[in-house]
N, C-alpha and C positions, 0 to 999 in steps of 0.2 A: 511462569516467570512473572513476578509482580514488579512494576516500576518502583523507583525509590519512593518511600513513604512521604518524604518532604514534598514531592510533586503531587501527591494525592491528598495532602492536607487541605481541607475545605472543599474537596470535590464531592460530587454526588455519584454514588455507586449505581450503575444501571444494569438491568437485565439485557439480554440480547435484543429483545423486542423494543425496549426503551431506548437502547443505543441507536437502533434504526430510526426510531421516531425522532430522537434528538438530532440525528444527522439531517433528516428532512427539514426540520425547523431551522437549523443552522445554515443549510444550503439556501433556503428561501430568503434568508437575511444577508447572505454573502454579498460583500461589496466588490473587492478587487482581487483577493488572493486566496487560493486554496492549495495547501500542501499536504500530501499524503506520504508518510514515511512508513516503509515496509522493510523489516529486517529478518524475519524468520526465513530460514533456508528451505523449509518445508511447511506447508499448511495442510490441514485436513478439513474438509467440509463435512457437515452432518450427513449430506447426501452428495456423493461425488458427481460432478458434471459428466455428461455423456462423453464430452471430449477427453476428459481425463481418463475415463474408463477405456476409451479407444487407444489412448496413448499408452496406458499400462499394458494393453494387449499387443502393442507394437505396430498398430495400424496408423502410420503417420499420415497417409492421405486422408483417411476419414477424420483423424484428429484435426487437421487443418480445416476441413469442410465444416466440422461441428464448431470449431472455434470461431470461424467467420459468422456462422449462424448465431452463436451465443453472444457475440460482440454487437450484433445488430440492435440488441435491446438497449445499448448505451449510446447509440447514434444521436438520439435527442439530447442527451447530456452534452455531447461534444458540440452540438449546434448551439446549445444554451451558453456554453463557455465562450464560443466565438462571438455570439450576439452581444453578450454582456461585457466582453473584453476582460475576462478573468485571467489572471496569471495562475494557471492550473498546472501542477506538476506532481507526478507520482515519482517519489524518490526511492529507488530500490537499491538496498545494500546487498552486495553479493560477495561470497568467498569462492575462490577457485580451488579445486575444480567444482563446477556447478553440480548440485545434487540433481538426481533425475527429475524431481519436482520442478526445479528451476529451469531445466532444459525444456520441460513442457511449458512453463510459464513464459519463457522467452519466445516460444512460438506464438503464444497468445499476444505478447507485447508487440511483436512485429506486425501483426494484423491490426491491433488497436492503434499503433503509431500511424499506419497507413490511413486510418479513419480520422486521425487528428488528435489523438491523445498524446500529451507531452509526457514521455517517460524518460527519466534520467537515471543512469546506473552509476553507482559508486562502488569500486572494488575496495574491500576491507582486508587487511592482512590476515592470513590464516590463523595466527595465534590469538586474534581478537574474538572473544565469544559473542555470538549473536543468538538470541537477544541477550542484553546485559543491562546493567544499571545506566549505562551511557546510551545504548541503542535499543529502542523498543518501538512498537508500532503506535502511531498516533496520527490524527487528522487536525489540521490547523486552519481555522476559518478566520481570515483577516488576522486581527490581533484581539479578537473579542471572545472567541470560544475555541476550546480544544476538546477532542474526544480521544481518550487513551484506551486502547484495546486491552481486554483482559482475556488471557488464554488459560487461566486457572492453573490448577496443579495436576490436571489429568493428562490425557494424551496431548502430545506436543502439537501446537498449531491449530487447535480447535477453539474458536472464540466462544467464550461463555458470557460475555457482556463487556462492560468497560466502565469508564468514569467520565463524567462531564465536568470540565474545568472552565471557570470564568476568572480565576485569580490572575490579575495582570502580571504579577511577578512570575508565576508558574508559566504563563503563556510566553513571557519573555525568554525564559530558559528554553522552552520547547522551540521557539522561533530561532534562537541561537543554534540549537542542535540541527534544526532543518537547514539553516543557512550554511552551517559548516559542512554538512553532507552535500548540499547542492554545489558548493564551491569546488568540490573535487569530482563532480559528476560529469558524465558524458551522455549525449543522447543515445537512446537504446540502439538506434541504427548504427552509430559509430562503434558501439560496444560489440554488436554482432558482427560487423564487418571486420573488426580487428581480430576476432576469434577465427574467422575464416581465412585470414591472410597467412 
């Protein structure tokens, strides 16, 4: 699924490696706010994490153990966010019932939330397509830079690169989308508690 062409006009197409490099540059220049919008209901990694393989085998205890271990690599990031006073939010769109992948991801989110990551969940009506021209994955660094993910036309949920955006008008549109999602979001802990009730 490709985001609307109007939002990609003037952007720079990036390979997956270049996307990661631009992320590092944008993060190093980040001032006050980082928003990450995720809408796919299933992702595929080029190499599945050990925790996901354990989950797929039905070994929930090992999955939790591995997720905790995998999350440790991001502990310095959470510390950096606190030290710098960054408004950091992962904005996760979900449709019910959750896919098996999202059930796995919610386990990861509960662990990461305990470590200090701010994860906010927005339920989207079942009839709304995800991803779509309105909802797609992107990262917003202040109001200066955005990175829009590209999952290509191959297997769903496998990132192939993306686009670097600096156009203020496009960034304003992306910011409006993120704010709209965030206005309807609840903390992941509240979302998970409501599911158990």
